[in-house]
C-alpha positions as CSV (number, residue, x, y, z in Angstrom):
1,M,-168.7,-85.1,-168.6
2,V,-170.8,-81.7,-169.1
3,T,-173.5,-82.4,-166.8
4,N,-171.4,-83.6,-164.2
5,S,-169.3,-80.4,-164.3
6,V,-172.2,-78.3,-164.6
7,R,-173.5,-80.5,-161.1
8,L,-170.0,-79.8,-159.8
9,R,-169.9,-76.1,-159.8
10,F,-174.0,-75.5,-159.0
11,G,-172.7,-77.7,-155.4
12,R,-169.5,-75.6,-155.1
13,F,-171.9,-72.1,-155.3
14,I,-174.6,-73.3,-152.6
15,L,-172.2,-74.8,-150.0
16,L,-170.1,-71.7,-150.7
17,T,-173.6,-69.6,-150.3
18,L,-174.4,-71.7,-146.9
19,L,-170.9,-70.4,-145.9
20,L,-171.5,-67.5,-146.4
21,L,-175.3,-67.2,-144.6
22,V,-173.4,-68.7,-141.6
23,L,-170.0,-67.0,-141.4
24,I,-172.3,-63.2,-141.6
25,P,-174.3,-63.4,-138.3
26,F,-171.2,-65.2,-136.8
27,L,-169.1,-61.7,-138.1
28,E,-171.9,-59.1,-136.6
29,A,-171.7,-61.0,-133.5
30,Q,-168.1,-60.3,-133.5
31,N,-168.5,-56.4,-134.4
32,S,-171.4,-55.7,-132.7
33,P,-170.5,-54.2,-128.3
34,P,-171.0,-57.0,-126.3
35,E,-175.0,-56.7,-124.5
36,E,-173.1,-56.5,-121.3
37,A,-171.2,-53.3,-122.5
38,A,-174.3,-51.5,-123.3
39,G,-174.8,-48.3,-121.7
40,R,-171.8,-48.7,-119.5
41,P,-168.5,-45.9,-119.9
42,V,-165.2,-47.8,-121.3
43,Q,-161.8,-48.0,-119.6
44,L,-159.0,-47.4,-121.4
45,L,-155.9,-48.9,-119.6
46,G,-152.2,-48.1,-120.7
47,W,-148.9,-48.8,-120.1
48,S,-145.1,-48.5,-121.7
49,G,-141.7,-50.8,-121.7
50,G,-141.3,-54.0,-122.6
51,E,-139.0,-53.3,-125.5
52,Y,-138.9,-56.8,-127.0
53,A,-142.3,-57.8,-126.3
54,F,-144.9,-59.9,-128.4
55,S,-147.7,-59.7,-126.8
56,Y,-149.0,-58.3,-123.2
57,E,-151.2,-60.5,-120.5
58,V,-153.5,-58.0,-118.8
59,I,-154.7,-59.1,-115.1
60,I,-157.5,-57.0,-113.5
61,E,-158.7,-57.4,-110.3
62,K,-161.3,-56.2,-108.0
63,E,-162.0,-54.9,-104.6
64,E,-164.6,-57.0,-102.5
65,N,-164.7,-56.1,-99.1
66,G,-160.7,-55.7,-98.2
67,T,-159.5,-58.2,-100.6
68,Y,-159.3,-58.2,-104.4
69,Q,-160.7,-60.7,-106.8
70,G,-159.8,-61.3,-111.1
71,V,-162.4,-59.9,-113.0
72,V,-159.9,-60.2,-116.4
73,R,-157.4,-61.7,-117.2
74,E,-156.6,-61.5,-121.7
75,F,-153.6,-61.4,-124.4
76,T,-153.2,-58.2,-126.3
77,D,-151.0,-57.5,-128.9
78,R,-151.3,-53.7,-127.9
79,S,-149.9,-51.7,-125.0
80,L,-153.4,-50.4,-124.9
81,F,-156.4,-52.1,-123.0
82,E,-160.1,-51.7,-123.3
83,A,-162.4,-52.9,-120.2
84,T,-166.2,-52.1,-119.7
85,L,-166.2,-52.7,-115.9
86,P,-168.8,-51.7,-113.2
87,L,-168.5,-48.9,-110.5
88,G,-166.0,-49.8,-108.2
89,K,-162.3,-50.1,-107.1
90,Y,-160.0,-52.0,-109.1
91,R,-155.8,-52.8,-110.0
92,F,-154.4,-53.5,-113.0
93,Q,-151.1,-55.8,-113.7
94,V,-149.9,-56.5,-117.1
95,I,-147.3,-59.5,-117.7
96,P,-145.1,-59.0,-121.3
97,Y,-144.4,-62.1,-123.2
98,D,-141.5,-62.4,-125.6
99,Y,-141.9,-63.9,-129.5
100,L,-141.2,-67.3,-127.7
101,G,-144.0,-67.0,-125.4
102,Q,-141.9,-66.3,-122.3
103,P,-143.1,-64.0,-119.6
104,G,-140.8,-61.0,-118.8
105,Q,-141.0,-59.4,-115.0
106,E,-145.2,-58.3,-114.1
107,S,-145.2,-54.6,-113.7
108,E,-146.3,-53.8,-110.8
109,W,-149.8,-53.1,-109.6
110,A,-151.5,-50.0,-111.0
111,Y,-154.8,-48.9,-108.6
112,F,-157.8,-47.3,-110.2
113,E,-161.6,-46.5,-109.5
114,V,-164.4,-46.9,-112.2
115,R,-167.7,-43.9,-111.0
116,P,-170.3,-43.3,-112.5
117,I,-170.4,-40.5,-114.7
118,P,-171.3,-37.0,-113.8
119,V,-174.8,-36.3,-115.4
120,P,-174.9,-32.2,-115.9
121,E,-177.9,-30.4,-114.0
122,P,-180.2,-29.2,-116.8
123,E,-180.3,-25.1,-116.8
124,P,-183.4,-24.1,-115.4
125,V,-185.6,-22.7,-117.5
126,K,-186.9,-19.3,-117.2
127,D,-190.6,-18.5,-117.2
128,Q,-191.0,-16.9,-120.5
129,K,-193.9,-14.1,-120.3
130,L,-197.0,-14.5,-121.6
131,I,-197.4,-10.9,-122.8
132,N,-195.6,-7.7,-122.7
133,V,-196.5,-4.0,-121.7
134,Y,-196.0,-0.9,-122.9
135,A,-196.0,2.9,-122.6
136,G,-194.7,6.1,-124.2
137,V,-195.5,9.3,-125.3
138,A,-195.4,10.9,-128.8
139,W,-195.2,13.8,-130.5
140,M,-198.3,13.6,-133.4
141,P,-199.6,16.6,-134.8
142,L,-203.0,16.5,-137.3
143,L,-203.2,17.0,-140.6
144,P,-206.1,17.8,-141.8
145,V,-206.7,15.9,-145.2
146,Y,-211.0,16.7,-146.4
147,G,-213.6,18.1,-144.6
148,E,-214.0,20.0,-142.0
149,G,-214.3,17.6,-139.4
150,F,-211.1,18.2,-138.0
151,G,-210.8,21.8,-138.8
152,E,-208.9,23.2,-141.7
153,S,-205.5,24.3,-140.2
154,M,-202.6,21.8,-139.2
155,A,-202.3,21.4,-135.5
156,L,-198.9,21.2,-134.9
157,P,-198.5,21.2,-131.3
158,S,-199.7,17.8,-129.7
159,A,-198.7,15.7,-127.2
160,A,-199.7,11.8,-127.6
161,F,-199.9,8.6,-124.9
162,R,-199.8,4.9,-125.6
163,T,-200.2,2.2,-123.6
164,G,-200.6,-1.7,-124.8
165,I,-200.4,-5.2,-123.9
166,V,-199.6,-7.7,-126.8
167,S,-198.9,-11.3,-126.5
168,N,-196.0,-12.3,-126.1
169,S,-194.1,-15.1,-128.9
170,S,-191.7,-15.4,-131.3
171,L,-193.3,-13.6,-134.3
172,V,-196.2,-12.3,-134.1
173,N,-197.5,-10.1,-130.4
174,V,-201.4,-9.0,-130.9
175,G,-203.2,-7.0,-128.4
176,P,-205.4,-4.1,-127.7
177,E,-204.0,-0.8,-127.4
178,F,-205.2,2.9,-125.9
179,T,-204.3,6.6,-127.2
180,A,-205.1,9.5,-125.8
181,C,-204.2,13.0,-127.9
182,W,-204.2,16.6,-127.3
183,Y,-204.1,19.4,-130.2
184,T,-203.9,22.9,-130.1
185,I,-205.4,24.6,-132.3
186,G,-205.1,28.3,-132.9
187,K,-206.6,29.1,-129.4
188,Q,-208.5,26.2,-128.9
189,Y,-208.1,22.5,-128.2
190,M,-208.8,19.2,-129.1
191,I,-208.7,16.1,-127.6
192,T,-209.1,12.2,-128.9
193,G,-209.0,8.8,-127.2
194,E,-209.1,5.6,-129.3
195,L,-209.1,1.9,-128.9
196,N,-206.8,0.0,-131.5
197,L,-205.9,-3.8,-132.2
198,V,-202.3,-3.6,-132.4
199,S,-200.1,-6.5,-134.2
200,Q,-196.4,-6.3,-134.1
201,I,-194.5,-8.2,-136.7
202,L,-191.2,-9.0,-135.1
203,F,-187.4,-8.9,-136.6
204,P,-185.5,-12.4,-136.1
205,N,-183.5,-10.5,-133.4
206,N,-186.7,-9.3,-131.2
207,A,-185.2,-5.6,-131.0
208,K,-187.1,-4.0,-133.8
209,A,-190.8,-4.7,-135.1
210,L,-193.0,-3.7,-137.6
211,C,-196.6,-2.3,-136.1
212,F,-199.9,-2.2,-137.6
213,R,-203.0,-0.5,-136.0
214,L,-206.7,-0.8,-136.6
215,G,-209.2,0.7,-134.6
216,A,-211.9,3.4,-133.8
217,G,-211.6,6.4,-131.5
218,F,-213.5,9.9,-130.4
219,Y,-212.7,13.6,-130.5
220,L,-213.7,16.4,-128.8
221,P,-212.9,19.9,-129.4
222,I,-212.7,21.9,-126.5
223,G,-213.3,26.2,-128.0
224,A,-215.9,28.5,-129.8
225,E,-215.0,28.7,-132.8
226,G,-213.1,26.3,-135.9
227,I,-213.9,23.0,-135.2
228,P,-217.1,22.3,-135.1
229,F,-219.0,20.5,-132.0
230,P,-220.2,17.0,-133.0
231,D,-224.3,16.8,-133.4
232,S,-224.2,13.6,-131.6
233,V,-221.9,11.0,-130.3
234,L,-222.1,9.3,-133.3
235,D,-220.7,12.0,-135.1
236,A,-217.9,12.4,-132.8
237,F,-216.6,8.5,-133.5
238,Y,-213.6,7.9,-136.5
239,A,-212.3,5.3,-137.1
240,N,-208.6,4.6,-137.1
241,I,-205.5,2.8,-139.5
242,G,-201.9,2.9,-138.8
243,I,-198.6,1.7,-138.7
244,S,-195.4,2.4,-137.1
245,F,-192.0,1.0,-137.1
246,R,-190.4,0.6,-133.1
247,L,-186.9,-0.3,-132.3
248,I,-185.2,-0.9,-129.1
249,L,-182.4,1.6,-128.0
250,W,-181.7,-0.3,-124.9
251,K,-182.4,-2.9,-122.4
252,H,-186.5,-1.6,-122.2
253,L,-186.5,1.9,-123.7
254,Y,-187.8,2.0,-127.4
255,L,-188.3,5.0,-130.0
256,E,-190.8,4.3,-132.6
257,T,-191.9,6.1,-135.3
258,G,-194.9,6.0,-137.7
259,I,-198.3,7.1,-139.2
260,D,-201.7,7.1,-138.5
261,Y,-204.9,7.5,-140.7
262,A,-208.3,8.9,-139.4
263,H,-211.7,9.7,-140.4
264,L,-215.0,11.2,-139.4
265,F,-218.2,9.3,-139.6
266,T,-220.6,12.9,-140.2
267,D,-222.5,14.0,-142.3
268,I,-219.8,15.7,-143.9
269,A,-216.6,13.1,-144.7
270,S,-213.4,14.4,-143.1
271,G,-210.3,13.0,-142.5
272,G,-206.4,13.5,-142.0
273,I,-203.4,11.8,-141.1
274,R,-201.0,12.2,-138.3
275,P,-197.1,11.0,-138.5
276,W,-195.7,10.7,-135.0
277,L,-192.6,10.0,-133.0
278,G,-192.1,8.7,-129.6
279,I,-190.6,7.3,-127.1
280,G,-191.7,4.5,-124.5
281,I,-190.8,1.3,-122.5
282,Q,-191.7,-1.9,-122.5
283,L,-192.1,-4.7,-119.7
């Protein structure tokens, strides 16, 4: 008896398992949208009235060559019907039924049209500039630190011109920059010219940038005393390194301040610092 009872329970378990395996795909198919509806918009048809209505019969017809042909005839217990129809002109009618299944007065035909969903045109992509070009002027005094290559006195009256080309990216811009300076020291003058490699690290809003410079240049004194004239071409060259902060004031107008350090390659090592403040335009 025990053996038969166990067998009976096991048989019921197997039968229930097989039933579930059969029903699961069917339930999934019921919940999934039909293949014909895939990619099509759903039309919601609604109506009011029928106070004692227990169910509704929805009739949908499509216009074909001037006449209407039935395409949908279904029952629903809601005053809202979901349809998935191809493009075209349609009309629909609703017939209410009471709880005894007796039809009531049908509604008048309501006409509607299924049109294609307008696809918004993508916004034109603006051509991104590959490079940024800038130019500006600055006050850049020369303050000798050691040696006599740059003279022994500070050159406060000064003027500088900077221009450069850098890449245009969202984080770091790199490119060459040329700088020419004019210094007045007493009754004599000195001009410098240098070529730097500039690296601009942009802040998130692109209105601010931290700039690093590394390069070399030459100097040429104009005057009889104070600044020794270089004995050779190599003596006229110096190495330059600098850092600055740039702030966009308005559109293309920017303000920049920084400090450079220059070292002369002469027999007696000479060096000086050049704090500066400038304004310019970046395109």
